[in-house]
C-alpha positions as CSV (number, residue, x, y, z in Angstrom):
1,M,0.0,0.0,0.1
2,K,1.6,3.2,-0.6
3,L,0.4,5.0,2.5
4,T,3.0,2.3,4.5
5,R,6.0,3.5,2.1
6,Y,6.3,7.0,3.6
7,C,5.7,5.5,7.1
8,A,9.5,5.3,8.1
9,S,10.0,9.3,7.0
10,L,6.5,10.4,8.3
11,V,7.1,9.9,12.2
12,F,9.9,12.5,12.0
13,A,8.6,14.7,9.6
14,A,5.4,15.2,11.9
15,C,5.8,14.8,15.7
16,M,3.0,16.0,17.6
17,L,-1.1,16.0,17.9
18,A,-3.3,18.6,18.9
19,P,-7.0,18.9,19.3
20,V,-9.0,21.4,17.3
21,G,-12.1,21.5,15.4
22,P,-15.6,22.5,17.1
23,L,-17.4,19.0,16.0
24,L,-17.0,16.0,18.1
25,T,-17.1,12.7,16.8
26,S,-19.1,10.5,19.3
27,A,-16.0,8.8,19.4
28,E,-14.4,12.1,21.2
29,A,-18.1,13.1,23.5
30,A,-17.6,9.6,25.1
31,S,-13.9,10.0,25.4
32,K,-12.3,9.8,29.4
33,I,-8.9,12.1,30.8
34,V,-6.3,10.2,31.1
35,A,-3.9,12.9,31.8
36,V,-3.6,16.3,32.7
37,V,-0.3,18.5,31.8
38,N,-0.5,21.8,33.4
39,G,-4.0,22.3,33.8
40,R,-4.6,21.0,30.1
41,P,-6.6,17.6,29.9
42,I,-5.6,14.4,27.3
43,T,-8.4,12.4,26.2
44,S,-8.4,8.6,25.8
45,Y,-9.9,9.7,21.9
46,E,-6.4,11.4,21.8
47,L,-4.5,8.6,23.0
48,Q,-6.2,6.1,20.7
49,Q,-5.7,8.5,17.5
50,R,-2.2,8.9,18.6
51,S,-1.8,5.0,18.8
52,K,-2.8,4.2,15.6
53,L,-1.1,6.6,13.9
54,I,2.4,5.7,15.2
55,A,1.3,1.8,14.8
56,L,0.6,3.0,11.1
57,T,3.7,4.8,10.7
58,T,6.4,2.7,12.3
59,R,4.1,-0.7,12.2
60,A,4.9,-0.8,16.3
61,P,3.1,-3.2,18.6
62,S,-0.1,-1.7,19.8
63,S,1.3,-1.4,23.2
64,V,4.3,0.1,22.2
65,A,2.8,2.5,20.1
66,K,0.0,3.1,23.2
67,R,3.0,4.1,25.6
68,K,4.9,6.6,23.0
69,A,1.8,8.1,22.0
70,R,1.0,8.9,25.7
71,E,4.6,10.5,25.7
72,E,4.3,12.2,23.0
73,L,1.0,13.8,23.5
74,I,2.3,14.6,27.0
75,D,5.4,16.4,25.6
76,E,3.3,18.1,22.6
77,A,1.0,19.9,25.4
78,L,3.9,21.3,26.9
79,K,5.5,22.5,23.8
80,L,2.0,23.7,22.4
81,E,1.4,25.6,25.6
82,E,5.6,27.4,26.0
83,A,4.6,28.1,21.9
84,K,1.3,30.2,23.5
85,R,3.8,31.8,26.2
86,V,6.4,33.1,23.3
87,G,3.8,34.4,21.3
88,V,4.5,32.0,18.6
89,S,1.3,30.4,15.9
90,I,1.5,29.2,12.8
91,K,-1.0,30.0,10.3
92,D,-3.3,27.1,9.2
93,S,-1.8,27.0,5.5
94,Q,1.2,26.0,6.7
95,V,-0.5,22.8,7.8
96,D,-2.7,22.4,4.7
97,D,1.1,22.5,2.7
98,A,2.8,20.3,5.4
99,F,-0.5,17.5,4.3
100,A,-0.2,18.3,0.8
101,S,3.3,17.3,0.6
102,I,3.2,14.4,2.4
103,A,0.2,13.1,0.1
104,K,2.2,14.4,-2.7
105,R,5.0,12.1,-2.1
106,V,3.2,9.2,-1.6
107,N,1.5,9.9,-4.7
108,L,-1.8,10.4,-3.6
109,S,-4.4,13.2,-4.2
110,Q,-5.3,15.3,-0.6
111,T,-8.7,13.1,-0.3
112,Q,-7.0,9.7,-1.6
113,F,-4.6,10.2,1.3
114,K,-7.3,11.2,4.1
115,Q,-9.2,8.0,2.9
116,A,-6.1,6.0,3.1
117,L,-5.9,7.0,6.8
118,S,-9.2,6.8,7.6
119,Q,-9.0,3.0,6.3
120,S,-6.5,2.3,8.8
121,G,-9.1,4.0,11.8
122,V,-6.5,7.6,11.7
123,N,-8.8,10.9,11.5
124,S,-6.7,13.6,9.4
125,R,-7.1,16.0,11.5
126,T,-4.9,14.0,13.6
127,L,-2.1,14.4,11.8
128,K,-2.5,17.5,10.9
129,N,-2.6,18.5,14.6
130,R,0.6,16.7,14.5
131,L,2.0,19.0,11.6
132,R,0.9,22.0,13.6
133,A,2.5,20.9,16.5
134,E,5.7,20.4,14.9
135,I,6.0,23.3,12.9
136,T,5.1,25.5,16.0
137,W,7.7,23.9,18.3
138,S,10.4,24.3,15.1
139,E,9.7,27.9,15.3
140,V,9.4,28.4,18.9
141,V,13.2,26.5,19.3
142,M,14.3,28.7,16.1
143,Q,13.1,32.3,18.0
144,R,14.7,31.2,21.3
145,F,18.5,29.5,20.4
146,R,18.9,31.1,16.5
147,A,21.0,33.9,17.6
148,T,23.0,31.3,20.4
149,V,23.7,28.6,17.9
150,R,27.5,29.0,16.5
151,I,29.1,26.2,14.3
152,N,32.8,26.3,14.8
153,E,35.4,26.2,12.0
154,S,37.5,23.6,13.4
155,D,34.4,21.2,13.7
156,V,33.9,22.2,10.4
157,I,37.0,22.1,8.9
158,A,37.8,18.5,10.8
159,L,34.7,17.1,9.3
160,L,35.7,18.1,5.7
161,Q,39.0,16.7,5.9
162,G,37.0,13.0,7.3
163,K,35.3,13.4,3.9
164,E,37.9,14.0,1.4
165,G,38.5,10.8,-0.5
166,T,34.9,9.6,-0.4
167,K,32.5,9.4,-2.8
168,D,30.0,12.2,-1.1
169,S,32.8,14.6,-0.8
170,A,31.9,17.5,-3.2
171,T,35.1,19.4,-4.8
172,T,33.3,21.4,-7.1
173,S,30.7,24.4,-7.4
174,V,29.0,26.3,-10.3
175,E,29.9,30.1,-10.3
176,Y,27.6,32.6,-12.0
177,D,28.2,35.7,-13.4
178,L,25.2,38.3,-13.2
179,Q,23.8,41.4,-14.3
180,R,20.5,43.1,-12.8
181,I,18.0,44.1,-15.5
182,I,15.1,46.9,-13.9
183,F,12.3,48.5,-15.4
184,V,11.1,51.1,-13.2
185,V,7.0,50.9,-12.8
186,P,6.1,53.3,-10.5
187,K,3.2,52.1,-8.1
188,N,0.7,54.2,-9.1
189,A,1.0,53.9,-13.0
190,S,-1.9,52.9,-15.3
191,K,-2.7,49.8,-16.7
192,S,-1.6,51.0,-20.5
193,F,1.3,51.6,-18.7
194,K,2.1,48.2,-17.0
195,N,1.2,46.8,-20.5
196,K,3.5,49.1,-22.3
197,R,6.5,48.1,-19.8
198,A,5.4,44.3,-20.0
199,A,5.7,44.5,-24.1
200,E,9.1,46.3,-23.4
201,M,10.5,43.6,-21.4
202,K,9.0,41.0,-23.5
203,R,11.0,42.4,-26.4
204,L,14.4,42.8,-25.0
205,R,13.8,38.9,-23.6
206,A,13.9,38.3,-27.2
207,R,17.0,40.5,-28.4
208,F,19.1,39.1,-25.7
209,T,21.6,37.0,-26.8
210,S,24.7,38.2,-25.3
211,C,25.4,40.2,-22.1
212,E,27.5,42.8,-24.1
213,E,24.9,43.4,-26.2
214,G,21.8,42.9,-24.5
215,T,22.8,44.9,-21.7
216,R,23.9,48.1,-24.0
217,I,20.2,47.7,-25.6
218,A,18.8,47.7,-21.9
219,A,20.9,50.2,-21.0
220,G,19.2,52.5,-23.9
221,L,16.1,52.3,-22.8
222,N,13.9,54.8,-20.7
223,E,13.4,54.2,-17.3
224,V,15.9,51.0,-17.3
225,I,18.8,50.3,-14.7
226,V,21.8,47.7,-15.2
227,R,23.6,47.3,-12.3
228,P,26.0,44.2,-12.2
229,I,26.2,41.8,-9.4
230,G,29.2,40.5,-10.2
231,K,30.5,36.7,-9.8
232,R,28.2,34.4,-7.4
233,L,28.7,30.6,-6.0
234,E,25.3,28.4,-5.8
235,T,25.8,27.6,-2.6
236,D,25.4,31.7,-1.7
237,L,22.0,31.7,-3.8
238,P,18.5,30.5,-3.3
239,A,17.7,27.4,-4.7
240,G,14.7,28.6,-6.3
241,F,16.7,31.1,-8.2
242,V,19.5,28.3,-9.0
243,K,16.9,26.7,-10.8
244,Q,15.8,29.6,-12.8
245,L,19.5,30.6,-13.9
246,N,19.8,26.7,-15.0
247,A,16.6,26.9,-17.3
248,I,18.0,29.2,-19.3
249,S,21.5,29.6,-21.4
250,V,24.3,31.9,-21.0
251,G,23.8,35.1,-22.4
252,R,19.8,35.3,-21.7
253,V,17.8,36.7,-18.9
254,T,15.3,35.1,-17.0
255,A,11.7,35.9,-16.7
256,P,10.5,39.1,-15.2
257,T,9.9,39.5,-11.5
258,P,8.0,41.9,-9.6
259,V,10.7,44.4,-6.8
260,D,9.4,47.3,-5.4
261,S,10.9,49.7,-8.2
262,G,9.1,47.7,-10.9
263,F,10.5,44.6,-12.2
264,E,13.6,42.7,-12.3
265,M,15.5,40.6,-14.8
266,I,18.8,38.8,-14.5
267,A,21.2,38.0,-17.2
268,L,23.4,34.8,-16.8
269,C,26.4,36.4,-18.3
270,G,28.6,33.5,-17.4
271,K,28.6,30.2,-15.6
272,E,31.6,27.9,-14.8
273,T,32.2,25.1,-12.5
274,I,35.0,25.6,-10.5
275,N,37.3,23.7,-7.9
276,S,35.8,24.8,-4.4
277,D,34.7,23.4,-1.2
278,A,31.5,25.5,-0.9
279,T,28.9,22.9,-1.4
280,A,30.3,20.2,1.0
281,R,31.2,23.3,3.7
282,S,27.0,24.4,3.5
283,T,25.9,20.7,3.8
284,I,28.4,20.3,6.8
285,E,27.6,23.0,8.7
286,G,23.6,22.6,7.9
287,E,24.0,18.8,9.7
288,L,26.0,20.8,12.4
289,R,23.1,23.4,12.9
290,N,20.6,20.6,12.6
291,K,22.5,18.3,15.3
292,K,22.8,21.3,17.7
293,G,19.3,22.4,17.2
294,Q,18.3,19.3,18.3
295,Q,19.9,18.7,21.1
296,L,19.1,22.3,22.7
297,S,15.5,21.5,21.6
298,R,15.8,18.2,23.8
299,R,17.3,20.3,26.5
300,Y,14.5,22.9,26.4
301,L,11.8,20.4,26.4
302,R,13.3,18.7,29.3
303,D,13.5,21.7,31.3
304,L,10.0,22.3,30.1
305,R,8.6,18.7,31.6
306,S,10.5,19.3,34.8
307,N,8.8,22.2,36.2
308,A,5.5,21.0,34.4
309,V,2.6,19.4,37.1
310,I,1.8,16.2,34.9
311,E,-1.1,13.7,36.4
312,Q,-1.2,10.3,34.6
313,R,-4.7,8.5,35.5
């Protein structure tokens, strides 16, 4: 079953459950309180749902799933309480996007994914609330420790040296030579003026076949600014922007994107693969930050637990 194949990653991608929603099912209405965390009750329905989700995503025996579910629900209550205390909240759209992303990874529509969960006795709301708490807690941890997480250069160098000579070692990076072309459009410009500028940008893109000639043409147009960006490594650029650059050939320009002053196009004047440890360094730094973040998150939660009033029934 397609749903089963995503289970191993899901348990790490979504780690909490929070009860929301104004409508109660008969099972919810008949549920009992199984624990109280700082005055917040956890019900038998929540415990049952979480147990089923854990069993589904990890194939753990029901007894193990139930024990783990209870602990996760307690942790979740503490995390969400702390998020409220520090003023962190997330939008429903973030949860919906995360849910849709999981459905896409298992090649199911959202409707099909909900049906697959339901067939295993799991309400889709259970997973969505789990995702909500996961995303919220990540934001809480980031907000608290963003300024304190420091990566030592010596640690990066040590790991780089350890990777040298291995298949995973990344010793090259792509360097782009870029120019910025800005078509100025006032915010209060008329629709006809905006249409005129759009036509001008379209014509320039068609004529732009080299940076030398293309930037000369652009500089000769009214209210058009040409500015050099210079050479940038792919690791220094947003992934989405790198994708745009890789979609065009050298000497061409990207599609216009809105900026404060009007519209911007980026000319790709050069592209070269060079020897560099930038990609490997970026990967290692990300791994170290993630490891440090996980350590701080566990410590943070441990402190919350030690100061909490937890009653289990």
